[in-house]
LOKE-507996 format. One record per residue (C-alpha): residue number from 1; residue in three letters; x, y, z. Coordinates in steps of 0.05 Angstrom, whole numbers, plus 5000, padded with zeros to 4 digits. Layout:
<rs>
R   num   residuo      u      v      w
R   NUM       ALA      X      Y      Z
...
</rs>
This chain:
<rs>
R   num   residuo      u      v      w
R     1       UNK   8730   1648   7800
R     2       UNK   8727   1573   7814
R     3       UNK   8671   1538   7776
R     4       UNK   8621   1501   7818
R     5       UNK   8586   1437   7799
R     6       UNK   8514   1437   7775
R     7       UNK   8498   1392   7835
R     8       UNK   8524   1446   7882
R     9       UNK   8486   1501   7847
R    10       UNK   8421   1462   7847
R    11       UNK   8429   1443   7920
R    12       UNK   8445   1515   7938
R    13       UNK   8385   1542   7899
R    14       UNK   8340   1489   7930
R    15       UNK   8365   1507   7999
R    16       UNK   8356   1582   7988
R    17       UNK   8286   1571   7961
R    18       UNK   8269   1528   8020
R    19       UNK   8299   1580   8067
R    20       UNK   8257   1635   8037
R    21       UNK   8195   1590   8042
R    22       UNK   8209   1574   8116
R    23       UNK   8224   1647   8131
R    24       UNK   8158   1668   8099
R    25       UNK   8120   1615   8137
R    26       UNK   8156   1634   8202
R    27       UNK   8140   1708   8191
R    28       UNK   8067   1692   8179
R    29       UNK   8063   1647   8240
R    30       UNK   8097   1698   8284
R    31       UNK   8051   1754   8262
R    32       UNK   7991   1709   8272
R    33       UNK   8012   1689   8342
R    34       UNK   8028   1761   8361
R    35       UNK   7961   1783   8334
R    36       UNK   7925   1728   8371
R    37       UNK   7960   1744   8437
R    38       UNK   7943   1818   8429
R    39       UNK   7870   1800   8417
R    40       UNK   7872   1757   8480
R    41       UNK   7900   1817   8519
R    42       UNK   7847   1862   8490
R    43       UNK   7793   1813   8510
R    44       UNK   7819   1813   8582
R    45       UNK   7824   1889   8585
R    46       UNK   7756   1899   8551
R    47       UNK   7723   1853   8601
R    48       UNK   7751   1892   8660
R    49       UNK   7731   1958   8627
R    50       UNK   7659   1934   8622
R    51       UNK   7661   1912   8696
R    52       UNK   7688   1979   8719
R    53       UNK   7637   2016   8675
R    54       UNK   7581   1978   8708
R    55       UNK   7607   1995   8777
R    56       UNK   7614   2070   8760
R    57       UNK   7545   2072   8729
R    58       UNK   7517   2047   8796
R    59       UNK   7544   2109   8832
R    60       UNK   7482   2151   8851
R    61       UNK   7503   2185   8916
R    62       UNK   7563   2199   8961
R    63       UNK   7552   2134   8998
R    64       UNK   7558   2094   8934
R    65       UNK   7621   2133   8917
R    66       UNK   7650   2116   8985
R    67       UNK   7637   2042   8973
R    68       UNK   7667   2044   8903
R    69       UNK   7741   2030   8921
R    70       UNK   7722   1969   8962
R    71       UNK   7677   1941   8908
R    72       UNK   7730   1952   8855
R    73       UNK   7783   1920   8899
R    74       UNK   7739   1859   8907
R    75       UNK   7728   1855   8832
R    76       UNK   7803   1853   8819
R    77       UNK   7817   1797   8868
R    78       UNK   7851   1740   8832
R    79       UNK   7878   1784   8776
R    80       UNK   7948   1804   8799
R    81       UNK   7968   1821   8727
R    82       UNK   7914   1875   8723
R    83       UNK   7926   1947   8745
R    84       UNK   7872   2000   8750
R    85       UNK   7870   2074   8766
R    86       UNK   7807   2117   8773
R    87       UNK   7809   2193   8780
R    88       UNK   7758   2249   8778
R    89       UNK   7763   2311   8734
R    90       UNK   7799   2348   8789
R    91       UNK   7854   2296   8789
R    92       UNK   7836   2265   8855
R    93       UNK   7852   2191   8856
R    94       UNK   7792   2149   8876
R    95       UNK   7827   2083   8865
R    96       UNK   7895   2058   8843
R    97       UNK   7931   1992   8846
R    98       UNK   7985   1998   8899
R    99       UNK   8056   2003   8872
R   100       UNK   8037   2016   8800
R   101       UNK   8040   2080   8760
R   102       UNK   8010   2091   8691
R   103       UNK   8049   2128   8636
R   104       UNK   8024   2197   8615
R   105       UNK   8018   2177   8541
R   106       UNK   7955   2135   8549
R   107       UNK   7900   2159   8503
R   108       UNK   7833   2173   8537
R   109       UNK   7775   2149   8494
R   110       UNK   7701   2150   8513
R   111       UNK   7692   2082   8480
R   112       UNK   7758   2044   8477
R   113       UNK   7774   1997   8420
R   114       UNK   7829   1948   8400
R   115       UNK   7865   2002   8361
R   116       UNK   7866   2049   8421
R   117       UNK   7904   1999   8463
R   118       UNK   7975   2022   8480
R   119       UNK   8036   1978   8491
R   120       UNK   8095   2000   8534
R   121       UNK   8154   1972   8572
R   122       UNK   8178   1984   8643
R   123       UNK   8246   1951   8652
R   124       UNK   8238   1879   8631
R   125       UNK   8162   1881   8637
R   126       UNK   8114   1894   8580
R   127       UNK   8044   1924   8590
R   128       UNK   7983   1937   8548
R   129       UNK   7930   1985   8570
R   130       UNK   7875   2035   8554
R   131       UNK   7850   2101   8580
R   132       UNK   7775   2117   8580
R   133       UNK   7723   2165   8608
R   134       UNK   7661   2136   8642
R   135       UNK   7600   2175   8667
R   136       UNK   7567   2156   8734
R   137       UNK   7493   2139   8739
R   138       UNK   7474   2202   8779
R   139       UNK   7457   2265   8740
R   140       UNK   7506   2319   8756
R   141       UNK   7561   2272   8776
R   142       UNK   7625   2282   8738
R   143       UNK   7656   2233   8688
R   144       UNK   7712   2191   8717
R   145       UNK   7777   2175   8681
R   146       UNK   7794   2102   8683
R   147       UNK   7862   2072   8664
R   148       UNK   7869   1996   8657
R   149       UNK   7935   1960   8646
R   150       UNK   7952   1887   8636
R   151       UNK   8020   1857   8648
R   152       UNK   8037   1812   8588
R   153       UNK   8103   1782   8611
R   154       UNK   8075   1712   8604
R   155       UNK   8059   1726   8531
R   156       UNK   8126   1758   8520
R   157       UNK   8162   1697   8548
R   158       UNK   8118   1653   8504
R   159       UNK   8137   1694   8443
R   160       UNK   8211   1690   8461
R   161       UNK   8206   1614   8467
R   162       UNK   8166   1612   8402
R   163       UNK   8220   1653   8367
R   164       UNK   8274   1604   8391
R   165       UNK   8233   1546   8364
R   166       UNK   8224   1581   8298
R   167       UNK   8299   1595   8292
R   168       UNK   8315   1523   8310
R   169       UNK   8265   1498   8259
R   170       UNK   8294   1545   8207
R   171       UNK   8365   1520   8219
R   172       UNK   8344   1447   8219
R   173       UNK   8301   1457   8158
R   174       UNK   8358   1492   8122
R   175       UNK   8405   1435   8138
R   176       UNK   8354   1383   8116
R   177       UNK   8339   1422   8053
R   178       UNK   8414   1426   8036
R   179       UNK   8422   1351   8045
R   180       UNK   8357   1335   8008
R   181       UNK   8375   1384   7952
R   182       UNK   8443   1352   7944
R   183       UNK   8412   1282   7941
R   184       UNK   8358   1304   7891
R   185       UNK   8409   1340   7847
R   186       UNK   8455   1280   7847
R   187       UNK   8398   1233   7828
R   188       UNK   8370   1282   7777
R   189       UNK   8437   1289   7742
R   190       UNK   8448   1214   7735
R   191       UNK   8428   1216   7662
R   192       UNK   8481   1269   7650
R   193       UNK   8534   1225   7681
R   194       UNK   8510   1167   7639
R   195       UNK   8517   1211   7577
R   196       UNK   8587   1230   7599
R   197       UNK   8605   1157   7608
R   198       UNK   8584   1143   7536
R   199       UNK   8620   1205   7512
R   200       UNK   8685   1181   7545
R   201       UNK   8682   1117   7503
R   202       UNK   8681   1157   7438
R   203       UNK   8746   1162   7401
R   204       UNK   8770   1165   7329
R   205       UNK   8765   1089   7326
R   206       UNK   8697   1086   7361
R   207       UNK   8656   1141   7328
R   208       UNK   8598   1093   7322
R   209       UNK   8577   1102   7395
R   210       UNK   8511   1139   7405
R   211       UNK   8472   1166   7464
R   212       UNK   8404   1135   7479
R   213       UNK   8362   1196   7464
R   214       UNK   8296   1158   7472
R   215       UNK   8308   1140   7545
R   216       UNK   8339   1208   7562
R   217       UNK   8297   1256   7604
R   218       UNK   8256   1306   7564
R   219       UNK   8303   1363   7583
R   220       UNK   8363   1324   7556
R   221       UNK   8329   1295   7495
R   222       UNK   8348   1353   7449
R   223       UNK   8419   1353   7476
R   224       UNK   8426   1278   7464
R   225       UNK   8397   1285   7394
R   226       UNK   8443   1343   7377
R   227       UNK   8503   1305   7405
R   228       UNK   8486   1244   7364
R   229       UNK   8479   1288   7303
R   230       UNK   8547   1318   7317
R   231       UNK   8577   1248   7323
R   232       UNK   8545   1228   7257
R   233       UNK   8574   1289   7223
R   234       UNK   8642   1275   7254
R   235       UNK   8640   1203   7233
R   236       UNK   8622   1223   7163
R   237       UNK   8677   1276   7163
R   238       UNK   8729   1226   7187
R   239       UNK   8707   1176   7135
R   240       UNK   8712   1229   7081
R   241       UNK   8779   1252   7109
R   242       UNK   8805   1180   7107
R   243       UNK   8779   1171   7037
R   244       UNK   8809   1238   7017
R   245       UNK   8877   1220   7047
R   246       UNK   8877   1153   7011
R   247       UNK   8854   1184   6945
R   248       UNK   8904   1241   6947
R   249       UNK   8960   1192   6963
R   250       UNK   8939   1149   6905
R   251       UNK   8932   1208   6857
R   252       UNK   8999   1237   6876
R   253       UNK   9034   1171   6875
R   254       UNK   9020   1158   6801
R   255       UNK   9053   1220   6771
R   256       UNK   9110   1217   6821
R   257       UNK   9123   1144   6804
R   258       UNK   9121   1162   6731
R   259       UNK   9172   1218   6742
R   260       UNK   9218   1172   6782
R   261       UNK   9215   1116   6731
R   262       UNK   9228   1161   6672
R   263       UNK   9285   1195   6709
R   264       UNK   9316   1128   6728
R   265       UNK   9309   1104   6656
R   266       UNK   9341   1169   6631
R   267       UNK   9400   1159   6679
R   268       UNK   9408   1085   6665
R   269       UNK   9449   1098   6602
R   270       UNK   9477   1153   6560
R   271       UNK   9427   1185   6512
R   272       UNK   9429   1237   6458
R   273       UNK   9398   1307   6463
R   274       UNK   9334   1288   6426
R   275       UNK   9320   1230   6474
R   276       UNK   9331   1275   6535
R   277       UNK   9283   1326   6505
R   278       UNK   9229   1272   6498
R   279       UNK   9239   1250   6571
R   280       UNK   9237   1322   6595
R   281       UNK   9174   1335   6554
R   282       UNK   9141   1274   6585
R   283       UNK   9162   1297   6654
R   284       UNK   9132   1365   6640
R   285       UNK   9065   1333   6627
R   286       UNK   9068   1299   6695
R   287       UNK   9090   1363   6728
R   288       UNK   9032   1399   6695
R   289       UNK   8985   1346   6721
R   290       UNK   9013   1354   6791
R   291       UNK   9009   1430   6787
R   292       UNK   8936   1428   6766
R   293       UNK   8920   1378   6820
R   294       UNK   8953   1421   6874
R   295       UNK   8920   1484   6848
R   296       UNK   8852   1450   6851
R   297       UNK   8864   1425   6922
R   298       UNK   8884   1495   6943
R   299       UNK   8821   1522   6911
R   300       UNK   8779   1472   6950
R   301       UNK   8816   1488   7014
R   302       UNK   8799   1561   7006
R   303       UNK   8727   1543   6994
R   304       UNK   8725   1500   7057
R   305       UNK   8752   1558   7100
R   306       UNK   8707   1611   7070
R   307       UNK   8765   1646   7035
R   308       UNK   8734   1640   6965
R   309       UNK   8694   1704   6954
R   310       UNK   8654   1710   6890
R   311       UNK   8659   1775   6851
R   312       UNK   8598   1819   6838
R   313       UNK   8595   1834   6765
R   314       UNK   8539   1822   6716
R   315       UNK   8554   1757   6678
R   316       UNK   8517   1741   6613
R   317       UNK   8515   1665   6620
R   318       UNK   8487   1657   6549
R   319       UNK   8549   1689   6520
R   320       UNK   8596   1651   6566
R   321       UNK   8564   1584   6548
R   322       UNK   8571   1600   6474
R   323       UNK   8645   1614   6484
R   324       UNK   8655   1549   6522
R   325       UNK   8619   1510   6467
R   326       UNK   8667   1540   6416
R   327       UNK   8726   1523   6462
R   328       UNK   8705   1450   6469
R   329       UNK   8685   1443   6396
R   330       UNK   8750   1408   6375
R   331       UNK   8746   1360   6435
R   332       UNK   8673   1345   6419
R   333       UNK   8688   1336   6346
R   334       UNK   8742   1285   6362
R   335       UNK   8692   1245   6403
R   336       UNK   8638   1254   6349
R   337       UNK   8593   1291   6399
R   338       UNK   8548   1350   6383
R   339       UNK   8542   1408   6433
R   340       UNK   8476   1447   6430
R   341       UNK   8464   1510   6471
R   342       UNK   8398   1546   6483
R   343       UNK   8370   1601   6526
R   344       UNK   8397   1666   6554
R   345       UNK   8403   1700   6621
R   346       UNK   8449   1739   6667
R   347       UNK   8469   1735   6740
R   348       UNK   8511   1775   6788
R   349       UNK   8575   1738   6806
R   350       UNK   8646   1721   6787
R   351       UNK   8653   1709   6712
R   352       UNK   8717   1667   6716
R   353       UNK   8691   1622   6771
R   354       UNK   8624   1611   6737
R   355       UNK   8659   1597   6672
R   356       UNK   8702   1544   6706
R   357       UNK   8642   1511   6738
R   358       UNK   8604   1504   6673
R   359       UNK   8667   1483   6636
R   360       UNK   8676   1424   6685
R   361       UNK   8605   1401   6673
R   362       UNK   8611   1409   6598
R   363       UNK   8677   1371   6596
R   364       UNK   8648   1313   6636
R   365       UNK   8586   1311   6592
R   366       UNK   8627   1307   6528
R   367       UNK   8673   1255   6559
R   368       UNK   8616   1208   6579
R   369       UNK   8572   1217   6517
R   370       UNK   8578   1160   6466
R   371       UNK   8599   1176   6394
R   372       UNK   8541   1205   6355
R   373       UNK   8508   1231   6418
R   374       UNK   8488   1301   6437
R   375       UNK   8503   1347   6496
R   376       UNK   8453   1401   6511
R   377       UNK   8466   1463   6553
R   378       UNK   8402   1500   6571
R   379       UNK   8390   1566   6608
R   380       UNK   8322   1568   6641
R   381       UNK   8301   1637   6664
R   382       UNK   8229   1637   6690
R   383       UNK   8197   1706   6697
R   384       UNK   8166   1692   6765
R   385       UNK   8230   1662   6795
R   386       UNK   8291   1696   6825
R   387       UNK   8334   1636   6803
R   388       UNK   8369   1623   6738
R   389       UNK   8379   1549   6721
R   390       UNK   8436   1520   6680
R   391       UNK   8423   1449   6657
R   392       UNK   8478   1406   6625
R   393       UNK   8448   1343   6595
R   394       UNK   8484   1286   6561
R   395       UNK   8465   1218   6535
R   396       UNK   8499   1156   6558
R   397       UNK   8500   1104   6613
R   398       UNK   8458   1121   6674
R   399       UNK   8494   1136   6739
R   400       UNK   8475   1084   6792
R   401       UNK   8431   1112   6848
R   402       UNK   8483   1094   6901
R   403       UNK   8534   1138   6867
R   404       UNK   8491   1201   6861
R   405       UNK   8501   1220   6934
R   406       UNK   8577   1219   6928
R   407       UNK   8587   1244   6858
R   408       UNK   8608   1313   6883
R   409       UNK   8659   1284   6932
R   410       UNK   8733   1297   6920
R   411       UNK   8771   1245   6880
R   412       UNK   8707   1206   6871
R   413       UNK   8699   1174   6803
R   414       UNK   8646   1125   6781
R   415       UNK   8695   1082   6743
R   416       UNK   8769   1093   6754
R   417       UNK   8782   1057   6689
R   418       UNK   8747   1112   6650
R   419       UNK   8785   1169   6620
R   420       UNK   8799   1223   6671
R   421       UNK   8761   1288   6669
R   422       UNK   8791   1355   6651
R   423       UNK   8821   1365   6720
R   424       UNK   8853   1297   6716
R   425       UNK   8841   1277   6788
R   426       UNK   8766   1273   6800
R   427       UNK   8762   1342   6831
R   428       UNK   8721   1376   6777
R   429       UNK   8652   1365   6806
R   430       UNK   8675   1382   6876
R   431       UNK   8703   1448   6850
R   432       UNK   8638   1461   6812
R   433       UNK   8597   1451   6875
R   434       UNK   8643   1498   6915
R   435       UNK   8636   1552   6862
R   436       UNK   8560   1545   6860
R   437       UNK   8555   1548   6936
R   438       UNK   8601   1609   6937
R   439       UNK   8547   1643   6894
R   440       UNK   8492   1622   6943
R   441       UNK   8467   1571   6893
R   442       UNK   8455   1497   6891
R   443       UNK   8472   1439   6845
R   444       UNK   8440   1372   6835
R   445       UNK   8440   1313   6787
R   446       UNK   8389   1264   6760
R   447       UNK   8403   1204   6716
R   448       UNK   8365   1150   6680
R   449       UNK   8375   1105   6620
R   450       UNK   8359   1163   6573
R   451       UNK   8402   1220   6599
R   452       UNK   8442   1249   6657
R   453       UNK   8424   1321   6676
R   454       UNK   8466   1367   6721
R   455       UNK   8425   1427   6744
R   456       UNK   8455   1490   6773
R   457       UNK   8407   1540   6806
R   458       UNK   8437   1609   6816
R   459       UNK   8404   1671   6846
R   460       UNK   8400   1726   6795
R   461       UNK   8429   1775   6846
R   462       UNK   8474   1750   6903
</rs>
């Protein structure tokens, strides 16, 4: 099915609505005119009925009865559209309009009313009439049956002309409504076209363009705001992607260059077996670094695509933190740093993934703590809360406020000159954040001149 423009749809709906409105008004006018004409006909018939009743009530003797046809004929002079028939109970016709016959279906009522008026057609002519019974003024005289008819061709022709005018007005109104609806829809959709014009200017190199949400109509304000929000997210995503591409190229270039240089040096002259072993061992270190970097990037790629699903086992975080403290004890001892653990608590999740997340924070804390300093790992399990908090605190230089927002970005390091973290590429905190979010938790950081604290909040049951 071919799609139609919004302008076409609005114009069509406007035209149909206007058509229904005109049709309703036309129907009302037609019924009003028909009712008014019928009331006019009834007024004419009722007036003649009263006249004939007065004449019949004046009949007191046979002489009056003999004069009755002439008197009635004189009363009907000048009314060619009126037809009257008067009969006695025996069926003898006392008076009838020449050349006219009444239908047998007329109802005879002693006191006629508007509702008793009958309408019928003879050929192309339309008539309205009544039948009534009128008593004479002389006691003992019978009641006479009177039938009165009115030819309404003039009203019928007027109605036919009125119907043609209504149909013409309906067609013209429909045409005008279609044109007016098209014009109104085109004008009303100008802000949409303006938004489309701005959207056409947007490209990868021009993601800074924004729609003017303030001047947009109220109905489009939310759309413009949402569109600008989408552009902001896209701009941020492209910036992060560019940064990521640059960072990954830089991180991969260093070990690859090292491998190439060492291989070229090894091939530049003949060497003994021991020298080749040293070169191969050095290359293995670079290969190991590349392998860990690639594994971490694959891990993050799974997290981005929702493929990293946390397990559902009960994990005693107190025990896991104690094990990690023992694992990092030699590293901390070399840097003359003390690791202190406190608290207990359990959550439902993936033990290996949670262990890796805390290990990244602990490694970073030890790395950035000055000699003689202390690293504290606390478990905070409040009785009234459904969250278990893991805080990793270390002493050292405060993290600048401008870096706190990006500290969990991939390949982001505060000082590239510092010793690399455990993952060796600045991916540790990004991995930690992905693990925490996979457990429906959150992670944050605060830093001042006294200490830097990373806080993980995990639901006890996911």
